[in-house]
C-alpha positions in Angstrom: 21.1 15.0 5.6 22.1 11.4 4.7 19.3 8.8 5.1 21.4 6.8 7.6 21.9 9.9 9.9 18.2 10.8 9.5 17.1 7.3 10.5 19.3 7.3 13.5 17.9 10.7 14.6 14.4 9.3 14.1 15.1 6.3 16.2 16.7 8.5 18.9 13.5 10.5 19.1 11.4 7.3 19.3 13.7 5.8 22.0 13.5 9.0 24.0 9.7 9.1 24.2 8.2 8.1 27.5 5.8 5.3 28.1 2.3 6.9 28.0 0.1 4.1 29.1 -3.1 5.1 30.9 -4.4 3.2 33.8 -7.0 0.8 32.5 -9.9 -0.6 34.5 -10.0 -4.2 35.3 -12.1 -5.8 32.6 -15.8 -5.9 33.4 -15.6 -3.2 36.1 -18.0 -1.1 34.0 -20.1 -4.0 32.9 -23.9 -3.7 32.9 -26.4 -6.5 33.1 -26.6 -6.7 29.3 -22.9 -6.7 28.7 -21.0 -10.0 27.9 -17.8 -9.1 29.7 -18.2 -11.4 32.7 -16.2 -14.6 32.8 -18.5 -17.5 32.1 -19.0 -20.0 35.0 -16.6 -23.0 34.7 -14.4 -21.2 32.2 -10.8 -22.3 32.1 -7.6 -20.3 31.7 -5.9 -20.3 28.2 -2.4 -21.7 28.3 -2.5 -21.4 32.1 -2.3 -17.6 31.8 -3.8 -15.4 34.5 -4.1 -12.5 32.0 -3.4 -11.3 28.5 -2.4 -7.6 28.3 -3.8 -5.8 25.2 -2.8 -2.3 24.1 -4.6 0.1 21.7 -5.1 3.8 21.1 -8.1 5.9 21.9 -8.8 6.3 18.2 -11.8 5.1 16.2 -9.2 3.5 13.8 -8.6 1.1 16.7 -12.3 0.3 17.1 -11.8 -3.5 16.8 -10.1 -3.3 20.2 -12.5 -0.8 21.6 -15.6 -2.8 20.7 -14.0 -6.2 21.5 -13.2 -5.0 25.0 -16.5 -3.2 25.5 -18.7 -6.1 24.4 -16.7 -8.7 26.2 -15.8 -10.6 23.1 -12.1 -10.9 24.0 -13.0 -12.0 27.5 -15.4 -14.6 26.1 -12.7 -16.2 24.0 -10.0 -16.1 26.7 -12.2 -17.8 29.2 -10.9 -17.4 32.8 -7.7 -15.7 31.5 -8.4 -12.0 32.3 -8.2 -9.3 29.6 -6.0 -6.4 30.8 -6.5 -3.5 28.4 -4.2 -0.4 28.3 -4.4 2.7 26.1 -1.6 4.6 24.5 -1.2 8.0 22.9 1.6 7.1 20.4 3.0 4.2 18.5 6.6 4.4 19.9 5.3 4.2 23.5 3.2 1.1 22.6 6.2 -0.5 21.0 8.2 0.2 24.1 5.5 -1.4 26.2 5.5 -4.5 24.0 9.3 -4.8 24.1 9.3 -4.5 27.9 6.5 -7.0 28.3 4.0 -4.4 29.7 1.6 -5.6 27.0 1.5 -8.9 25.0 -0.6 -7.9 22.0 -1.4 -4.5 20.5 -3.3 -2.7 17.9 -1.0 -0.2 16.1 -0.3 1.7 12.9 2.1 0.4 10.2 4.9 2.9 10.7 5.5 2.1 14.4 5.3 -1.6 13.5 7.9 -1.3 10.8 10.2 0.8 13.0 9.8 -1.7 15.9 10.6 -4.6 13.7 13.6 -3.1 11.9 15.1 -1.5 15.1 15.1 -4.9 16.8 16.6 -6.6 13.8 13.4 -8.5 13.2 13.3 -9.9 16.8 10.7 -7.9 18.7 7.3 -8.4 17.1 5.2 -10.0 14.4 2.2 -8.6 12.6 -0.5 -11.3 13.1 -3.6 -9.7 11.6 -5.3 -6.7 10.2 -7.9 -4.5 11.8 -8.8 -1.3 9.8 -8.3 0.6 6.6 -8.9 4.3 5.9 -10.0 6.9 8.4 -7.3 9.5 7.5 -7.9 12.9 6.0 -6.3 16.2 5.2 -8.5 18.8 6.8 -7.8 22.5 6.2 -9.0 26.0 7.0 -11.2 26.8 4.0 -10.4 30.6 4.4 -6.7 30.0 3.8 -6.7 26.8 1.6 -9.3 26.3 -1.1 -7.4 23.9 -3.5 -4.6 21.3 -3.1 -2.1 23.8 -4.6 -2.9 26.2 -1.8 -1.3 23.9 0.7 2.1 25.1 -0.5 3.5 27.6 2.0 1.1 26.6 4.7 1.5 25.0 8.2 0.1 21.4 8.3 0.0 19.3 11.4 0.8 15.6 11.6 0.7 13.6 14.8 4.4 12.8 15.3 7.7 12.7 13.5 7.9 9.5 11.5 4.4 8.3 12.4 2.1 6.8 9.7 0.3 10.0 8.9 3.6 12.0 9.0 5.1 9.7 6.4 1.9 9.8 4.2 1.9 13.6 4.2 5.6 13.9 3.4 5.2 11.5 0.5 2.1 13.4 -0.8 4.0 16.7 -0.6 6.9 15.3 -2.5 4.5 14.1 -5.2 3.3 17.7 -5.6 7.0 18.7 -6.3 7.5 20.4 -2.9 10.7 20.0 -0.9 10.5 19.5 2.8 13.2 18.5 5.3 11.8 15.5 7.0 13.5 16.0 10.3 12.8 19.7 10.8 9.5 19.8 8.8 10.6 23.0 7.1 10.4 23.6 3.4 7.8 24.5 0.7 5.2 23.4 3.2 5.8 23.4 7.0 5.0 20.2 8.9 4.1 20.8 12.5 4.2 17.6 14.6 1.4 18.0 17.1 -0.3 15.5 19.4 -3.8 14.6 18.1 -5.3 15.8 21.4 -3.8 19.3 20.9 -4.4 19.6 17.1 -8.0 20.9 17.3 -6.8 23.7 19.7 -3.8 24.5 17.4 -6.3 24.7 14.5 -8.6 27.0 16.4 -5.8 29.3 17.5 -4.5 29.6 13.9 -1.1 28.1 14.6 -1.7 25.5 11.9 -3.6 25.9 8.7 -4.7 22.2 8.5 -3.8 18.7 9.5 -3.2 15.2 8.0 -4.7 13.1 10.8 -6.7 10.0 11.7 -10.2 9.8 13.0 -11.7 11.1 15.1 -9.3 14.1 15.0 -10.2 14.8 11.4 -13.9 15.1 12.2 -13.1 17.2 15.3 -11.4 19.7 13.0 -14.4 19.6 10.6 -16.7 20.4 13.6 -14.5 23.4 14.2 -15.1 24.7 10.7 -12.4 22.8 8.8 -13.0 21.3 5.4 -11.9 17.9 4.2 -9.6 18.6 1.2 -8.4 15.1 0.7 -9.3 11.6 2.0 -6.1 9.5 1.9 -8.1 6.4 0.7 -8.4 8.2 -2.6 -4.7 7.8 -3.2 -4.7 4.0 -2.9 -5.7 1.2 -5.2 -9.3 0.1 -4.4 -9.2 2.9 -1.8 -7.7 0.4 0.7 -4.6 0.9 2.9 -3.7 -0.4 6.3 -4.2 2.0 9.1 -4.2 -0.5 12.0 -2.6 -3.9 12.4 -2.4 -6.4 15.3 1.1 -7.1 16.6 2.4 -9.5 19.2 5.6 -10.1 21.1 7.5 -12.9 19.4 8.2 -14.6 22.7 4.6 -14.5 23.7 3.5 -15.9 20.3 6.0 -18.8 20.7 5.1 -19.5 24.3 1.3 -19.0 24.2 0.0 -19.7 20.7 -3.4 -20.7 22.1 -3.9 -17.3 23.8 -2.8 -15.5 20.6 -5.3 -17.6 18.6 -8.1 -16.8 21.1 -7.4 -13.1 20.7 -7.4 -13.4 16.9 -10.6 -15.3 17.0 -12.1 -12.5 19.1 -10.8 -9.9 16.7 -12.4 -11.7 13.7 -15.7 -12.1 15.6 -15.6 -8.4 16.6 -15.0 -7.2 13.0 -17.8 -9.5 11.8 -20.1 -8.0 14.4 -19.0 -4.4 13.7 -19.7 -4.8 10.0 -23.1 -6.5 10.6 -24.2 -3.9 13.3 -22.5 -0.6 12.4 -24.7 1.6 14.6 -24.5 -0.6 17.6 -20.7 -1.0 17.1 -20.3 2.8 16.8 -22.1 3.2 20.1 -20.0 0.5 21.8 -16.7 2.1 20.6 -17.8 5.4 21.9 -18.8 3.9 25.2 -15.3 2.4 25.6 -13.7 5.7 24.6 -15.7 7.3 27.4 -14.6 4.6 29.8 -11.0 4.9 28.9 -10.7 8.7 28.6 -13.7 10.0 30.6 -15.2 11.7 27.6 -17.4 10.4 24.7 -17.4 11.8 21.2 -20.3 14.0 20.2 -22.5 12.9 17.3 -21.2 15.5 14.9 -17.7 14.0 15.3 -18.5 10.3 15.8 -20.9 9.9 12.9 -18.7 11.2 10.0 -15.6 9.7 11.5 -17.1 6.2 11.7 -18.3 6.3 8.1 -14.7 6.7 6.7 -13.2 3.6 8.4 -13.4 0.1 7.0 -12.9 -2.9 9.4 -11.0 -5.9 8.0 -9.1 -8.9 9.1 -6.8 -8.6 6.1 -3.6 -6.8 7.0 -3.3 -5.4 3.5 0.4 -6.4 3.5 1.2 -4.9 0.1 0.2 -1.4 1.3 2.5 -1.7 4.4 5.4 -2.4 2.0 4.5 0.7 0.0 4.3 2.8 3.2 7.8 1.6 4.1 9.0 2.7 0.7 7.4 6.1 1.4 9.4 6.4 4.6 12.6 5.6 2.8 11.9 8.2 0.1 11.2 10.8 2.8 14.6 10.1 4.4 13.1 8.8 7.7 14.1 5.2 7.2 16.9 3.2 5.5 15.5 0.6 3.2 14.2 -2.0 5.7 14.4 -5.8 5.5 10.8 -6.7 6.2 11.1 -10.4 5.5 9.4 -12.2 8.4 7.4 -9.3 9.7 4.2 -11.2 9.2 3.0 -14.4 10.7 -0.6 -15.0 9.6 -0.7 -18.7 10.4 -3.1 -18.4 13.3 -5.2 -15.8 11.6 -5.7 -18.0 8.5 -6.5 -20.9 10.8 -9.2 -18.9 12.4 -10.5 -17.6 9.1 -10.7 -21.2 7.7 -12.7 -22.3 10.7 -15.1 -19.4 10.0 -15.4 -20.4 6.3 -13.6 -17.3 5.2 -10.8 -16.9 2.7 -7.2 -16.8 3.7 -5.3 -13.5 3.6 -1.8 -12.9 2.2 1.5 -11.5 3.5 2.8 -10.1 0.2 5.8 -12.4 0.5 6.9 -11.0 3.9 5.8 -13.9 6.0 7.8 -16.0 8.5 
């Protein structure tokens, strides 16, 4: 299938996906006496805004958002402007929410950000910061797959057609010399697109032989007897690659730069706290997952998952460019024009005030 036709079909799939936001509590509704989520007395609204709507996934790779919400760090920086969090199950639905104005700022993977930017002709969003690296693994049934070569001929799950992990697995499979039709997932290895919530059950039933997935799904599979065959970080220089970025509606960035700067300051402060207090941060992330979904992660899933993720303010822009190239090679994307996808001005202003080094945009800045 020509790349153009494949790209159109991919966009059609993305456009058809429903909005999957979950009802989020008003911020501070679960606050305890030791939480910092309450609005400080005498606090003022940022840019005159009543609220800032923040989106993220219920994944540990989005722990900056989870912890920042749980510990009240976003609320602290936004003063009397209320934080309104919303959770999503998939990147396309978060992009849809961003475009419709249902959220203002979001934590999201690189592939949905690239698709959202290119589909809009560069008008919908900007990447304004980094959040996390790593946290993606190929987990397999050790009875069926003992070596990397054994993956050939097997059924491997990825979260969604064209999502970040789907692109990564297709690229890896191609590097092994295997041919796979990107759209159907059929070929020398079969790609089964399965929601992360369903993947553990699919693995237990034997309908898939493994999965290329983010945390905590990877560790859930290990808890079911799966074996980590490959950590994606081993495929990247310095073992670093972007898994989560921060994006913003361009109109919101233009109209409310002070609010965006406040969110970025909160994100930088949250990452600093996470890295200085990993055990407390892990517990805070799990507490917010429980608040959002009604279920916390057990220790045998939470602990190994947390260890594989690195939290960083650097968006690792060069790796996003590489991931876009992988999508092109897979036939899921025409070669995109990513010029202007980044605007790191406010992030670097925050980092400078913190005495930290500026981060780069790999030549893809505004």
